[in-house]
Structures are given as structure tokens and as C-alpha cells.
N, C-alpha and C positions, 0 to 999 in steps of 0.2 A: 360090476365094478366095485372094488373096495373103496371105503372112505379113507382118504389119505389124511393122516393126522401129524401135526408138528407139536412137540411138547416143549414148553418154555417155562423153566423154573430155575431159580438161582441155587437150589440145593440138589446136589447129585443124588442123594438118597431118595428124595421125593421123585425126581425124574425116573429113577430106576423102578420105584414102586408103581408109578403110573404106567411105565412101559410094560411091566409084567402083567398088570391088569388088562391093558388094552390088547396085549397079545393073546389073551384068552378069548377074544371076540374075533371070529374068522372074517367078519365084515369090515374090520379095521386094519389099515396098513400104516405103520409108523414110518414116516419118511425122514425124520430128523429130530434133533434136540438142540435147544439153545438155553443159555443160562442168564440172559438179560434182555432188556428191550431192544438193544442194538442188534443182537442176534436174531430176535424175532422179526425185525423189519427186513433184515438182509435175507434170512431164510424164507420168509414169506414170498419174496420175489424170486429167489433162486429155485426153490423146491415146489412152488405152486401147490401147497396143501389145500385140502377142502376145508379143514378145521384146524385152528390153533387152540390147544389147551394152554391157557396163559395165566401165570401167576400175576397178582396185582402189585405186590410190593417187592421191587427188585432194585438193586443199586443202579445208579445212572438213570437211564430212561425207564420209568416204571410202566406197569401194564396198561394204565389208562392212556398215557401219551403214546406208547407203542401201538395200542389199538387204534388210536386216532390217525396215526401216520400210515398204518397198514391199510386201513379202510379208505384212505385217499389214493391208493394204488389203483391202476386200471381194472384189474380183475381180482379183487381182494377175497380172501377166504372168510368163512364164518369164524368168529372168535368166542370161545367159552372160557370164562374166568374160573379158575380153581384157587380158592383163597382162604386164608385164616380169618379174614374180615367178614363178619356176618351181618353188619348193619345194612339197612336198605339204602343208605346214602351211597355206600360203595357200589352196590349193584346199579343204581341209577346213573351214577357218573360213568361207569363202564358202559352202560346201555347208551348213554348220550354220546359216548365216544365211538360207538358202532358195534359193541359186543352184542351177542345174542343170548346172554344169560350168564349165570354163575352157579357154581357148586361149592359149598364150604368144604374144607379139607377134612372135617370130621365126618362127612357123609359116608354112607355105606357104599362099597364099590359098585353095586348095581345101579346106584343113583347116578354116578358119573357116566357109566355106560349108557344109561337111558337118556341122560342129558345130551350126550354126543349125538345120539340118533335123532333126538327131537330137533336139535340145531341143524343137523344135516338135511332134514326135511324142510328147512326154511322157517321153522317156528322159533319163538323165543322161549327158552326154558325158565320156568319159574320155580325157584326153590320153595319147598312146601310152606315154610314159615311166612315167606313173602306172599305166596298165594293166599294164605289165610288173611293177611292184612288187606289185600286187594279185594277179596270177597266181602270182608266185613265192611269195608268202605262202600262197596257197591250196594250191599243190603241197606245201609244207612240211607243212600240216595234213593233206593226203592221206597223206603218208608216215607221219605220226604216228597215222593211223587215225581222224582226226576228220571227214573229209569223204568217206569212201569211197562213201557212198550217191550223192552228187551226181556223183562222178567216174565211177561205173558207168553213169550216165545219159548220158554223152558217147559219141559214136561214135568209132571208131578214128581217123578223119580229124580230128575235133575235138581228140582228145588230141594228135595230131601237131602241130596248129597251136597248141594251148595251150602245148606245150613250146617251140615257136619263139618265142612271145610272151615267155615267161619268160626265154629266153636272149637277148632283145633283138634278135631277127632282125627285119628290115623286112618289110613285106607282100610286097615284090618278092622278097626273099630266100627267104621261105617259099614263094612261088609257084614260084620257080625250082627249089627243092629237091624240091617235090612234083609238079612238072610240071602245075600248074594256073594259072588266070588270077588276077591281083591281085583282080579283082572277086569271084571265088569265095572267096579268102582273107578279104576284108572281110565277106562274108555269113556265113561260118563264124564269124568273130570275133564278130560281133554275136550270133549264136545262142549261142555259148559264154558270153559275158558275161551274157546273159539267163538261161540255164540255171543259172548260178552265183549268181544274184541280185545281180550286181554292177552293175546298172543302176538300183538303187533307193537313195534317200538313206539309208534306214534301215541297209542293209547297209554302205554306205560309211562312215557315221558310226561304226558299230560297229568297223569296221576302224581308223578314225582313233583311237578311244579305246584300242583294243588296242595300237596303236603309240605311244600317248602324244602324238599330234599335237593332239588336243583333250582337255580335261579333262571329267570328269562334270559339273562346274559349268557349263561352256560349253554343254552340251546340254540344260539344263533349260528 
């Protein structure tokens, strides 16, 4: 079964570019396009997509509010934000509204395709820069003695890759340093984030609250 995708962005050129990219993946089926939050809410109900690729900043109802309303529907799709805004606060507010991750518009095409597949599997997609911040915060808590149990559950190779992520090494850089393939690095990275519970909305929102990126009032 193909993954049904709805594209929502207020710029026709952007929608066209996303469509061309997604059409290159035989596992994806584009079921429609919208240009604002109102379209997203209506089309989510009418077309029943599996995933909505959603812009954050749009006239009228923006991506955050549209996400919140769509996730209140009986059988909501997963939502992946594609945005020019790269700050962690935008990500966490989208996450709190019910999104499953975001990809900056400057990202490589393969990153968007990978994000769609990650979200389709029920996981939260972490943009690499945000993953680095999460891992650095986690390692600080390990040093403070607050996460020793979960750290002990990682293999030696996973710890090496975890350190590389925290130091902002690219997957290629980590692969070269450890003499392994990039695909192996990516598999280890997915395993690490899962073991650390950093692929769940609950843990990510807790992180956001701890960092002051969203308030307790926002998460009610």
C-alpha cells in the first residue's frame, strides 16, 4: 500500500517542487494539495491522507493551529512540518500541537523523503541539528548521574556514535572516523534515539519544557 501524502504550502512553486520530489518515490502517492490551513483541515477530512507535509507560516490559519485542529479529528493523519523556521521553539510548538517532526526547507531532498518514511512508521523525525542538542543535553544528564541506567544500556559503538552526534559530526564524518558505512551510522543512530526514548512526543515535550521552549500552559 502506498503512503498517501497531502501537500500544504501557500507557495505554488514550493508545492510543485515537493510534488516532483515525492513523485520520484514509488512508495508515495500524492492525493492532493492545499495552500493554507483551512485547506489542510478540509482536505485532511475529505482525502484521508496518511501524512500531511505542512508549511508552518501561512495566511489565515497557520500550520500550528491547522495541526491542532486536524489532530482533533477522529482518524487524523501524521503531520510533518516543512518550514523555513529552524528554531527549536517552532519544532516543539508543532510537536505539542500534534506534529511528528519537521524538516527545514533548506534540507537535501533525500532528508524530506527519509522524514516522510520515518513518520509513516509512527516515529518522530528529528532534524539533525535538533538531535545534536537533545543528545548533548542527555550526555550532560549522564555526567550528572541522572541517566546512567539508559547510558549503560548502549553498546560501545552506540556510545561512540552518540558522542559524534553531540559534537555535531556528520554521518559521513562519523562513518569515516569509525571505518563503517554511512548506512550503518544511520541504523545505529535510529537505535540510539529509540533506546533513549527520544522518538516519542512525550519525551520531546518534556525536553522542551525543561529548556523553556514551551510552557506548562501550552501542554495542557
